[in-house]
C-alpha positions in Angstrom: -187.8 -36.4 -45.8 -188.4 -38.9 -43.0 -190.6 -37.9 -40.0 -188.9 -38.0 -36.6 -192.1 -37.8 -34.6 -195.8 -38.7 -35.1 -198.7 -37.6 -33.0 -201.5 -35.0 -33.0 -202.0 -31.3 -32.5 -204.7 -30.8 -29.8 -206.4 -27.4 -30.1 -209.3 -27.2 -27.7 -211.7 -29.9 -29.0 -209.9 -30.1 -32.4 -207.4 -32.8 -32.9 -205.4 -33.3 -36.0 -202.8 -36.1 -36.7 -199.4 -34.7 -37.9 -195.8 -35.6 -38.4 -192.7 -33.6 -37.6 -189.8 -33.5 -40.1 -186.5 -31.7 -39.1 -186.3 -28.5 -41.0 -182.6 -28.1 -40.8 -179.5 -30.3 -41.2 -175.9 -29.9 -40.1 -173.5 -29.4 -43.0 -170.3 -29.4 -41.0 -167.4 -31.4 -42.4 -167.0 -34.4 -40.0 -163.6 -35.6 -38.8 -162.4 -38.6 -36.8 -159.5 -38.6 -34.4 -156.8 -40.8 -35.9 -153.3 -41.9 -35.3 -151.1 -39.7 -37.5 -148.7 -42.5 -38.4 -151.1 -45.1 -39.7 -154.6 -43.5 -39.8 -156.0 -45.8 -37.2 -159.1 -44.6 -35.4 -158.7 -43.3 -31.8 -161.5 -44.9 -29.7 -162.8 -43.8 -26.4 -163.7 -46.5 -23.9 -165.9 -46.2 -20.9 -164.0 -47.0 -17.7 -165.2 -47.1 -14.1 -162.8 -44.8 -12.2 -163.2 -46.8 -9.0 -162.6 -50.3 -10.3 -160.5 -49.2 -13.3 -162.2 -51.6 -15.6 -164.1 -51.1 -18.9 -167.9 -51.1 -18.3 -170.4 -52.6 -20.8 -173.5 -50.6 -21.8 -175.7 -53.0 -19.8 -174.1 -51.9 -16.6 -174.3 -48.1 -17.3 -176.9 -46.0 -15.6 -177.5 -42.2 -15.2 -176.4 -40.6 -12.0 -177.2 -37.3 -10.4 -174.4 -36.0 -8.2 -175.3 -34.1 -5.0 -173.4 -31.3 -3.5 -172.2 -33.7 -0.8 -170.5 -35.9 -3.4 -173.1 -38.7 -3.1 -174.7 -40.0 -6.4 -178.3 -40.8 -7.0 -178.6 -43.5 -9.6 -181.6 -43.4 -11.9 -182.7 -46.4 -13.9 -184.8 -46.5 -17.1 -187.8 -47.5 -15.0 -187.5 -44.3 -13.0 -187.6 -42.2 -16.2 -190.5 -44.3 -17.6 -192.6 -43.5 -14.5 -192.2 -39.7 -14.9 -195.4 -37.9 -16.1 -195.3 -36.7 -19.7 -198.9 -35.6 -20.5 -197.8 -34.5 -24.0 -196.2 -37.8 -24.9 -197.9 -38.1 -28.3 -199.6 -34.8 -28.6 -198.8 -31.2 -29.2 -201.0 -29.5 -26.6 -201.8 -25.9 -27.6 -202.0 -23.7 -24.5 -202.5 -20.2 -25.8 -202.0 -17.8 -28.7 -199.8 -14.7 -28.9 -198.7 -12.1 -31.4 -195.9 -13.4 -33.6 -193.6 -10.5 -32.5 -194.0 -11.2 -28.8 -191.4 -14.0 -28.7 -187.8 -13.0 -28.5 -185.7 -15.0 -31.0 -183.2 -15.9 -28.2 -185.7 -18.5 -27.1 -185.7 -20.5 -30.5 -183.8 -23.7 -30.5 -184.8 -26.3 -33.2 -187.2 -26.2 -36.1 -189.5 -28.8 -37.6 -191.9 -28.8 -40.6 -195.3 -30.0 -39.5 -196.6 -32.4 -42.1 -200.4 -33.0 -42.1 -201.9 -36.4 -41.9 -205.4 -37.2 -43.1 -207.9 -35.5 -42.7 -206.1 -32.4 -43.9 -208.9 -29.9 -43.3 -208.2 -29.2 -39.6 -204.6 -28.5 -40.5 -205.5 -26.0 -43.2 -208.0 -24.4 -40.8 -205.3 -23.8 -38.2 -202.7 -22.6 -40.8 -205.1 -20.1 -42.4 -206.6 -18.9 -39.1 -203.1 -18.2 -37.6 -202.0 -16.3 -40.7 -205.2 -14.2 -40.8 -204.9 -13.3 -37.1 -201.2 -12.7 -37.1 -200.8 -15.1 -34.2 -198.7 -18.0 -33.2 -199.6 -20.9 -30.9 -197.7 -21.7 -27.7 -197.7 -25.5 -27.0 -196.0 -28.3 -25.2 -194.6 -31.5 -26.7 -192.5 -34.5 -25.4 -189.4 -35.2 -27.4 -186.4 -37.4 -26.5 -188.0 -38.2 -23.1 -188.3 -34.6 -22.2 -191.1 -32.1 -22.2 -190.4 -29.0 -24.3 -192.1 -25.7 -24.9 -192.9 -25.1 -28.6 -194.2 -22.5 -31.0 -196.5 -23.3 -33.9 -196.6 -20.7 -36.7 -197.7 -20.6 -40.3 -195.2 -20.3 -43.1 -196.2 -20.2 -46.7 -198.5 -23.3 -47.2 -197.6 -25.2 -44.1 -197.1 -25.0 -40.4 -193.8 -25.0 -38.6 -193.0 -26.0 -35.0 -190.1 -24.5 -33.1 -188.7 -25.9 -29.9 -188.0 -23.0 -27.6 -186.0 -22.8 -24.4 -187.7 -22.6 -21.1 -187.5 -19.2 -19.4 -184.9 -20.4 -16.8 -182.7 -21.8 -19.6 -182.0 -18.3 -21.1 -179.1 -16.7 -19.3 -179.2 -13.1 -18.2 -176.5 -10.9 -19.7 -174.2 -9.3 -17.1 -171.5 -7.1 -18.7 -169.5 -4.8 -16.5 -168.5 -2.7 -19.5 -172.1 -1.6 -20.2 -172.1 0.1 -16.8 -169.6 2.7 -18.2 -171.0 6.2 -19.0 -170.9 6.6 -22.7 -172.5 9.3 -24.8 -173.2 9.2 -28.5 -173.6 12.4 -30.4 -176.4 13.1 -32.9 -173.9 13.3 -35.7 -172.5 9.9 -35.0 -176.0 8.4 -35.0 -176.9 10.2 -38.2 -173.7 8.8 -39.9 -174.5 5.3 -38.6 -178.1 5.5 -39.9 -176.8 6.5 -43.4 -174.4 3.6 -43.4 -177.2 1.2 -42.4 -179.4 2.6 -45.2 -176.7 2.2 -47.8 -176.4 -1.5 -46.8 -180.1 -2.2 -46.6 -181.7 -4.5 -49.3 -185.3 -4.5 -50.4 -185.8 -8.3 -49.8 -183.6 -10.7 -47.9 -182.4 -13.7 -50.0 -180.7 -16.3 -47.7 -179.3 -18.1 -50.8 -176.9 -15.3 -51.3 -174.9 -16.4 -48.2 -172.5 -19.3 -48.4 -170.1 -21.0 -46.0 -166.7 -20.0 -47.5 -164.8 -21.8 -44.8 -166.5 -25.2 -45.5 -165.9 -24.7 -49.3 -162.2 -24.0 -48.7 -161.9 -27.0 -46.3 -163.4 -29.3 -48.9 -161.0 -27.9 -51.5 -158.1 -28.7 -49.2 -159.4 -32.3 -48.8 -159.8 -32.7 -52.5 -156.3 -31.5 -53.1 -154.9 -34.0 -50.7 -156.9 -36.8 -52.4 -155.6 -35.7 -55.8 -152.0 -35.7 -54.5 -152.5 -39.3 -53.0 -151.9 -37.9 -49.5 -154.2 -40.5 -48.0 -153.6 -43.4 -45.6 -155.2 -46.8 -45.8 -155.6 -48.0 -42.2 -155.2 -51.7 -41.4 -157.9 -53.8 -39.8 -158.3 -51.9 -36.6 -160.5 -54.6 -34.8 -157.9 -57.4 -35.2 -155.1 -55.1 -34.2 -157.0 -54.0 -31.1 -157.7 -57.5 -30.0 -154.0 -58.5 -30.3 -153.0 -55.5 -28.2 -155.6 -56.3 -25.5 -154.6 -60.0 -25.5 -150.9 -59.1 -25.1 -151.6 -56.7 -22.3 -153.8 -59.4 -20.5 -151.0 -62.0 -21.0 -148.3 -59.7 -19.6 -150.5 -58.8 -16.6 -151.2 -62.5 -15.9 -147.5 -63.4 -16.3 -146.5 -60.7 -13.8 -149.1 -61.8 -11.3 -147.9 -65.5 -11.7 -144.3 -64.4 -11.1 -145.2 -62.4 -8.0 -147.0 -65.4 -6.6 -144.2 -67.8 -7.3 -141.4 -65.6 -5.9 -142.4 -66.0 -2.2 -142.9 -69.8 -2.7 -139.3 -70.2 -3.9 -137.9 -68.3 -1.0 -140.0 -70.5 1.4 -138.7 -73.6 -0.4 -135.1 -72.4 0.1 -135.6 -71.8 3.8 -137.1 -75.3 4.2 -134.2 -76.9 2.5 -131.8 -75.0 4.6 -133.6 -76.1 7.8 -133.5 -79.8 6.7 -129.8 -79.6 6.0 -129.1 -78.1 9.4 -131.1 -80.8 11.1 -129.3 -83.6 9.3 -125.9 -82.1 10.2 -126.9 -81.8 13.9 -128.0 -85.5 13.9 -124.8 -86.7 12.4 -122.8 -84.7 15.0 -124.7 -86.3 17.8 -124.2 -89.8 16.3 -120.5 -89.1 16.1 
């Protein structure tokens, strides 16, 4: 497994070099948007809505829209100048009981891989396990400062990125304001049902994504039945289409420019003819 971050855990005067390895991976079946008739990829292009032109990456910046409709444009230098004290460190702030953190705060998980020397890592892992505590820390990832939780798991440490308090929404359900009473008999029956479905130990390997399995079977069946499409070279086709559009636009502009010139030429010729006829009349 490749590390996605390298730095150090700073715990008071103790510093230990570590690496972060993503603990999860997305197993969703990926799809592309394609043209149904020929399987060609559908591409999205970045257009400026004011100039109605495609914009290259070199001209794209980040903008923050104000309530007035005005936009504040931020460049890379603006982000680089922001203070990120935990840029290459996991700064431990305090320790709390493991049960004090509501699971709603948890976002992403990483395995914490020790780098040499390993002893400070083992000391922190065993001390947290013995005390039943987890560490609250700060870390900078993807140019943002995150709140994190360090906890022991088996023979290693794990780091969980957690949401900031103002990022967790407060539930507001009108239906919970209704007056509802539950009898003791109903609670007793519900408890019996819970007990009948309770297992001694949770085994996550017992759960499987049935939808993904059925979806892959559907794809395999289409492959076996030769229900596939071989798209042509999309790049060359795209260039021809763009060129034709450009030529048509240029031709229409040229025609629109020439049209007034022809009318002017006709008027000039008519004037010259009229002058000649008037001169010949005078001479006669």
